[in-house]
Backbone bond lengths (Angstrom), bond angles and torsions (degrees), N, CA, C in turn:
res aa  C-N    CA-C-N  psi(-1)  N-CA   C-N-CA  omega(-1)  CA-C   N-CA-C  phi
1 M - - - 1.452 - - 1.522 109.67 -
2 T 1.318 115.79 141.88 1.460 120.94 177.70 1.529 109.47 -132.52
3 I 1.313 114.54 166.56 1.456 120.90 172.95 1.526 107.81 -118.18
4 S 1.325 116.45 157.42 1.464 122.08 178.98 1.514 109.58 -100.89
5 I 1.330 115.91 128.29 1.463 121.21 174.68 1.524 108.37 -130.58
6 T 1.320 115.64 168.48 1.460 121.67 171.02 1.522 106.93 -112.55
7 F 1.321 115.99 128.83 1.460 122.81 -179.28 1.515 107.69 -108.31
8 K 1.346 117.27 122.50 1.458 121.87 -178.20 1.522 110.16 -123.26
9 L 1.323 115.72 134.89 1.459 121.71 174.59 1.523 108.20 -123.51
10 Y 1.330 116.37 140.56 1.455 121.09 -175.68 1.519 112.18 -118.78
11 A 1.327 114.40 160.55 1.465 123.89 177.28 1.533 109.81 55.82
12 S 1.325 117.60 -133.37 1.468 120.81 -175.53 1.529 113.00 -65.92
13 L 1.329 117.82 -17.12 1.467 119.98 -179.05 1.520 113.06 -70.33
14 T 1.331 118.27 -18.08 1.466 118.99 -179.94 1.528 111.26 -59.61
15 D 1.328 117.38 -23.61 1.466 120.96 178.22 1.529 112.20 -61.66
16 Y 1.324 117.49 -19.68 1.464 120.96 -179.17 1.528 112.50 -86.60
17 L 1.324 117.26 -8.19 1.462 120.41 176.78 1.524 110.15 -80.64
18 P 1.324 117.91 158.30 1.469 119.44 173.03 1.534 109.25 -58.82
19 P 1.331 117.76 149.41 1.474 120.59 -175.70 1.531 114.06 -51.50
20 D 1.315 118.14 -38.23 1.466 119.46 -177.49 1.520 113.13 -73.37
21 A 1.326 118.35 -10.67 1.468 121.73 179.46 1.529 112.23 -104.93
22 Q 1.329 117.82 -8.81 1.463 120.22 -173.41 1.523 112.82 -66.82
23 R 1.322 118.48 -36.41 1.465 120.24 -177.50 1.525 111.63 -64.47
24 S 1.329 116.71 -40.32 1.469 120.22 -178.58 1.525 112.15 -90.08
25 N 1.322 117.31 -6.53 1.468 126.71 -178.79 1.530 113.10 58.12
26 Q 1.323 117.43 21.03 1.459 119.38 179.33 1.518 110.81 -150.36
27 M 1.332 114.41 160.54 1.448 119.68 177.00 1.523 109.41 -153.42
28 P 1.323 115.98 143.57 1.462 118.51 173.33 1.515 108.62 -74.51
29 M 1.315 116.33 147.86 1.460 121.12 178.43 1.512 109.93 -139.45
30 Q 1.317 114.90 149.40 1.460 122.39 169.91 1.523 106.01 -106.87
31 V 1.320 116.17 124.35 1.468 120.19 -179.05 1.528 109.42 -131.64
32 A 1.305 115.50 159.87 1.463 120.78 176.59 1.527 108.89 -66.74
33 P 1.336 117.59 146.20 1.458 119.53 -179.51 1.524 113.63 -61.29
34 D 1.327 117.14 -22.77 1.466 120.06 179.57 1.534 112.78 -98.42
35 A 1.344 117.75 8.48 1.462 121.28 -179.92 1.524 110.10 -69.22
36 T 1.321 115.41 130.74 1.467 120.34 177.60 1.528 109.50 -89.17
37 I 1.318 115.84 170.77 1.464 119.98 175.48 1.522 109.42 -56.73
38 A 1.312 117.33 -44.65 1.467 120.94 179.97 1.530 111.22 -60.28
39 D 1.340 117.13 -40.05 1.471 120.80 178.33 1.523 111.51 -62.74
40 I 1.316 116.28 -40.93 1.465 121.39 -177.19 1.523 110.90 -70.31
41 V 1.332 116.93 -38.79 1.459 121.89 -177.04 1.533 112.15 -76.07
42 A 1.315 118.13 -33.41 1.473 122.66 -172.63 1.523 115.09 -50.28
43 P 1.344 120.29 -47.82 1.467 119.13 -176.54 1.529 114.59 -63.64
44 F 1.325 117.19 -16.06 1.465 119.97 -179.27 1.526 112.72 -83.76
45 N 1.341 116.56 -7.35 1.470 122.37 174.44 1.530 114.07 53.78
46 M 1.321 116.16 40.07 1.461 119.76 176.47 1.526 108.94 -82.21
47 P 1.331 117.60 138.51 1.462 118.81 175.66 1.530 109.43 -58.75
48 P 1.321 117.83 132.24 1.472 120.21 -177.62 1.523 114.03 -53.30
49 K 1.336 117.09 -34.20 1.469 118.82 -178.99 1.528 112.00 -67.26
50 L 1.335 117.22 -17.86 1.462 120.34 178.02 1.529 112.74 -88.30
51 V 1.327 116.88 -16.26 1.468 120.72 177.61 1.531 106.08 -86.31
52 H 1.327 114.33 83.14 1.466 119.94 -168.01 1.529 112.47 -98.10
53 L 1.320 116.33 -61.93 1.458 121.70 -177.44 1.521 108.14 -105.66
54 V 1.323 116.64 114.85 1.463 122.02 -177.52 1.525 108.56 -117.30
55 L 1.331 115.34 125.88 1.455 121.34 -179.77 1.522 110.65 -126.40
56 I 1.324 116.13 141.96 1.462 121.40 167.96 1.522 105.84 -116.06
57 N 1.320 115.61 117.41 1.470 121.46 -177.98 1.524 111.49 52.08
58 G 1.339 115.83 38.33 1.452 120.78 177.20 1.512 115.77 83.47
59 V 1.327 117.50 1.99 1.468 121.92 -179.33 1.528 109.36 -103.72
60 F 1.338 116.34 124.64 1.463 122.10 -178.87 1.524 111.08 -63.10
61 I 1.336 115.20 134.14 1.465 121.73 175.67 1.529 107.51 -112.59
62 P 1.331 117.95 113.73 1.469 120.61 -178.68 1.533 111.41 -63.54
63 P 1.334 116.63 151.97 1.473 120.60 -178.16 1.525 113.88 -51.78
64 E 1.319 117.94 -37.97 1.468 119.80 -176.25 1.532 112.71 -70.43
65 Q 1.327 118.73 -11.73 1.471 121.41 178.91 1.528 113.59 -100.24
66 R 1.323 117.52 -7.86 1.469 120.36 -171.57 1.522 113.86 -71.68
67 A 1.323 117.93 -21.42 1.468 120.87 178.83 1.524 111.65 -84.52
68 T 1.333 117.58 -10.67 1.464 120.26 -177.09 1.522 113.75 -123.48
69 K 1.327 118.17 -20.23 1.465 121.73 -176.65 1.526 110.68 -73.07
70 T 1.337 116.35 125.88 1.465 121.41 176.84 1.520 109.46 -105.60
71 L 1.324 115.89 167.61 1.449 121.68 -178.95 1.526 109.67 -112.50
72 V 1.325 115.85 168.39 1.459 121.34 174.89 1.526 108.80 -121.68
73 D 1.309 115.75 163.18 1.461 121.64 -178.08 1.533 110.54 -52.00
74 G 1.326 115.75 129.99 1.449 121.23 177.93 1.512 115.13 93.24
75 D 1.334 118.36 -6.90 1.462 121.27 -179.99 1.522 111.64 -64.94
76 V 1.331 114.70 154.03 1.468 122.08 173.21 1.525 107.28 -115.54
77 L 1.328 115.63 119.95 1.462 122.83 177.46 1.533 107.45 -103.17
78 A 1.329 116.66 116.89 1.461 121.64 -177.30 1.536 109.40 -122.00
79 I 1.339 115.21 138.64 1.463 120.34 -177.43 1.533 109.59 -133.54
80 W 1.330 114.36 133.77 1.465 122.03 175.69 1.517 109.31 -118.44
81 P 1.327 117.23 146.47 1.467 120.23 171.72 1.532 108.94 -79.36
82 P 1.337 117.12 171.29 1.472 118.51 173.15 1.535 108.52 -61.02
83 I 1.305 117.08 137.59 1.469 121.18 -178.81 1.528 107.57 -114.65
84 A 1.321 115.44 125.43 1.461 119.74 177.28 1.525 108.94 -87.24
85 G 1.297 116.41 136.69 1.458 120.95 179.16 1.510 110.97 -118.24
86 G 1.312 114.81 170.85 1.453 116.96 -179.31 1.494 111.75 -141.49
C-alpha cells in the first residue's frame, strides 16, 4: 500500500527533480505510509546543507523531526535551499 503526495523543490533544488518535473518544480509521488521526510528526500541525493526549509502543507518541520515525521495521503512536501538576501 502507498499514499499519494506532491513533492516540490524550489530555487536551485529543482535541478534534483527528473527533467520532466523541473519546469513545474513539483511531481506526484507514491510513498509508503511509514516513509519519513528523510526517506522521501534520500533518493534525490541532495546535499543535506541544501535541504534547509522543509514544509508539509505549509507547516515548518524542524530538522530534528525530519527523520521521524511521516506524511499522509494528499500531503504536499516542499523544500527550499538556504536563500541569501541583501
